[in-house]
C-alpha positions in Angstrom: -7.2 -1.5 -0.3 -9.2 -0.9 -3.5 -12.3 -2.3 -2.0 -11.7 -0.2 1.1 -11.7 2.9 -1.1 -15.0 1.9 -2.6 -16.5 1.3 0.9 -15.4 4.7 2.1 -17.0 6.4 -0.9 -20.2 4.3 -0.8 -19.5 2.8 -4.3 -20.7 -0.6 -5.3 -17.9 -3.3 -5.6 -19.6 -5.0 -8.5 -18.9 -2.2 -10.9 -15.2 -2.4 -10.2 -14.6 -6.2 -10.6 -12.2 -5.7 -13.5 -10.3 -3.1 -11.6 -9.9 -5.5 -8.7 -8.7 -8.3 -11.0 -6.3 -6.1 -12.8 -4.8 -4.7 -9.6 -4.5 -8.2 -8.1 -2.7 -9.5 -11.3 -0.3 -6.5 -11.5 0.5 -6.7 -7.8 1.3 -10.4 -8.0 3.3 -9.9 -11.2 5.3 -6.9 -9.8 6.3 -8.6 -6.6 7.2 -12.0 -8.1 8.7 -10.9 -11.4 12.3 -10.9 -10.1 12.1 -14.0 -8.0 14.5 -16.8 -9.0 12.3 -19.7 -8.3 10.9 -21.1 -11.6 7.4 -21.7 -10.2 7.1 -18.1 -8.9 8.4 -16.7 -12.2 5.7 -18.7 -14.1 3.1 -17.4 -11.6 4.3 -13.8 -12.2 4.0 -14.2 -16.0 0.5 -15.8 -15.6 -0.6 -13.0 -13.3 0.8 -10.4 -15.7 -1.1 -11.9 -18.7 -4.3 -12.1 -16.6 -3.8 -8.4 -15.7 -3.5 -7.5 -19.4 -6.7 -9.4 -20.1 -8.4 -7.4 -17.4 -7.0 -4.1 -18.7 -8.9 -4.8 -22.0 -12.2 -4.4 -20.1 -11.2 -1.1 -18.4 -11.8 2.4 -19.8 -9.3 3.5 -22.4 -8.0 6.3 -20.2 -6.7 3.7 -17.7 -3.6 3.3 -19.9 -2.8 7.0 -19.3 -3.4 6.6 -15.5 -0.8 3.8 -15.4 2.0 6.0 -16.7 2.9 7.5 -13.4 3.0 4.3 -11.3 4.6 2.5 -14.3 7.5 5.0 -14.4 8.0 4.7 -10.7 8.1 0.9 -11.0 10.7 1.1 -13.8 12.8 3.5 -11.8 12.5 1.3 -8.8 13.8 -1.9 -10.5 15.6 -0.9 -13.7 17.7 2.2 -12.9 20.7 0.3 -11.6 22.6 2.0 -8.8 20.4 5.0 -9.2 17.2 3.1 -8.7 14.6 4.3 -6.2 15.1 1.2 -4.0 18.7 2.5 -3.3 17.5 5.9 -2.2 17.0 6.1 1.6 13.8 8.2 1.6 12.6 7.6 -2.0 12.3 3.9 -1.5 9.4 3.9 1.0 7.9 7.1 -0.6 7.8 5.5 -4.0 6.1 2.3 -2.6 3.6 4.5 -0.8 2.9 6.5 -3.9 2.3 3.6 -6.2 0.0 1.7 -3.7 -2.0 4.8 -3.0 -2.3 5.6 -6.7 -3.4 2.1 -7.7 -5.9 1.7 -4.9 -7.4 5.2 -4.7 -7.0 7.0 -8.0 -6.9 4.3 -10.6 -10.5 3.0 -10.2 -11.9 6.5 -10.5 -12.1 8.9 -13.5 -9.8 11.9 -13.1 -12.7 14.2 -12.8 -13.4 12.7 -9.4 -9.9 12.8 -8.0 -10.4 16.1 -6.2 -13.0 14.2 -4.0 -10.5 11.5 -2.9 -7.2 13.4 -2.7 -7.3 13.4 1.1 -8.0 9.6 1.0 -5.0 9.3 -1.3 -2.8 11.2 1.2 -4.0 9.1 4.2 -3.5 5.9 2.3 0.0 6.9 1.2 1.0 7.7 4.7 -0.3 4.4 6.0 1.6 2.5 3.4 4.7 4.5 4.1 4.6 3.3 7.7 4.2 -0.3 6.6 7.1 0.1 4.1 9.4 1.2 7.0 8.2 -1.8 9.0 9.0 -4.0 6.0 12.5 -2.7 5.8 13.0 -3.5 9.5 12.5 -7.1 8.6 15.4 -6.9 6.1 17.7 -4.8 8.4 20.3 -7.5 8.9 20.4 -8.4 5.2 20.7 -4.7 4.3 23.5 -4.2 6.8 25.4 -7.2 5.5 25.3 -6.0 1.9 25.6 -2.3 2.8 22.3 -1.4 1.1 21.3 2.2 1.8 17.9 2.2 3.4 16.2 4.8 5.7 15.8 2.1 8.4 19.6 1.5 8.4 20.2 5.2 8.7 17.7 5.7 11.5 18.1 2.5 13.5 15.3 0.5 15.1 14.2 3.0 17.8 14.0 6.0 15.5 12.3 4.0 12.8 9.5 3.1 15.2 9.2 6.7 16.1 8.7 7.7 12.5 6.3 4.7 12.0 4.2 6.0 14.9 4.4 9.6 13.5 3.1 8.3 10.2 0.3 6.4 11.7 -0.7 9.4 13.8 -0.6 11.6 10.7 -2.8 9.1 8.8 -5.3 9.3 11.7 -5.3 13.1 11.5 -6.0 12.9 7.8 -8.9 10.6 8.4 -10.3 13.1 10.8 -10.0 15.8 8.1 -11.8 13.6 5.7 -14.7 13.3 8.1 -14.9 17.0 8.9 -14.7 17.7 5.1 -17.7 15.3 4.8 -15.8 13.0 2.4 -16.8 10.0 4.5 -18.9 9.4 7.6 -18.0 9.1 11.3 -18.0 5.3 11.3 -15.2 5.3 8.7 -13.1 7.8 10.7 -13.5 5.7 13.9 -12.7 2.5 12.0 -9.6 3.9 10.4 -8.3 5.5 13.6 -8.9 2.3 15.5 -7.1 0.2 12.9 -4.2 2.6 12.9 -3.9 2.5 16.7 -4.0 -1.3 16.7 -1.4 -1.3 13.9 1.0 0.7 16.0 0.9 -1.9 18.7 0.8 -4.9 16.4 3.9 -3.7 14.5 5.9 -3.8 17.8 4.7 -7.3 18.5 5.5 -8.5 15.0 9.0 -7.1 15.2 9.8 -8.3 18.6 8.0 -11.7 18.8 8.4 -13.1 15.3 11.9 -14.1 14.2 11.5 -15.2 10.6 11.5 -12.2 8.2 9.0 -13.9 5.9 6.6 -14.4 8.7 7.0 -10.7 9.8 6.3 -9.6 6.2 3.2 -11.8 6.1 1.7 -10.1 9.1 2.7 -6.6 8.1 0.9 -7.2 4.8 -2.0 -8.5 6.9 -2.4 -5.1 8.5 -3.8 -3.9 5.2 -6.4 -6.6 5.3 -7.0 -5.8 9.0 -7.8 -2.2 8.2 -10.2 -3.2 5.4 -12.0 -5.5 7.8 -12.3 -2.7 10.3 -13.9 -0.5 7.7 -16.1 -3.3 6.4 -17.4 -4.2 9.8 -18.0 -0.5 10.7 -19.9 0.0 7.5 -22.1 -3.0 8.3 -22.8 -1.8 11.8 -23.6 1.7 10.7 -26.1 0.4 8.2 
């Protein structure tokens, strides 16, 4: 997703190698930090230390830019019964916010944020759709332990309705980005195409794959799929 942002803006990847390494380390650490398996906990700590090493090479203001996603992450995991993960709407919204912040705003100086704010919005909406799909894979678990999620409240049919609405909204935002000359037509077509495919693929993932871990693997893969669509479109346009 970070590399996709750079592609959309026509920025060189090489200049953001430390950003990519830092983001990879923090993501791995954040998702594995609370796993019980010893090997995964060790991997989480190693990734966290590697991310700190990468942070040393980033601009000093990066620490300030990490405050907002850091607070959200703390409220998501460490606020007990009031944590964001226990709030129906705030759970997917907080996930979408942090992913969009880290992959769109973090690699850029704040003076350039105005240029990418619509990219930020589109990215957040896309991740929101994937977060709902993620919760669908945990529906039985959440029902068993009475965890209050938006998917439990809506049910499968209405959840897919809102997933599709989110994907359509993300497509509309990509069109606005094009008409505002933030990125070119090839980027708009690639994003809309990937969003349309994602709508169909999410249905297949939910109906055809039975293991939750396998469903989550392919849901995450849709982010890579969107990047590949943008990357290929960029190559063809050149």
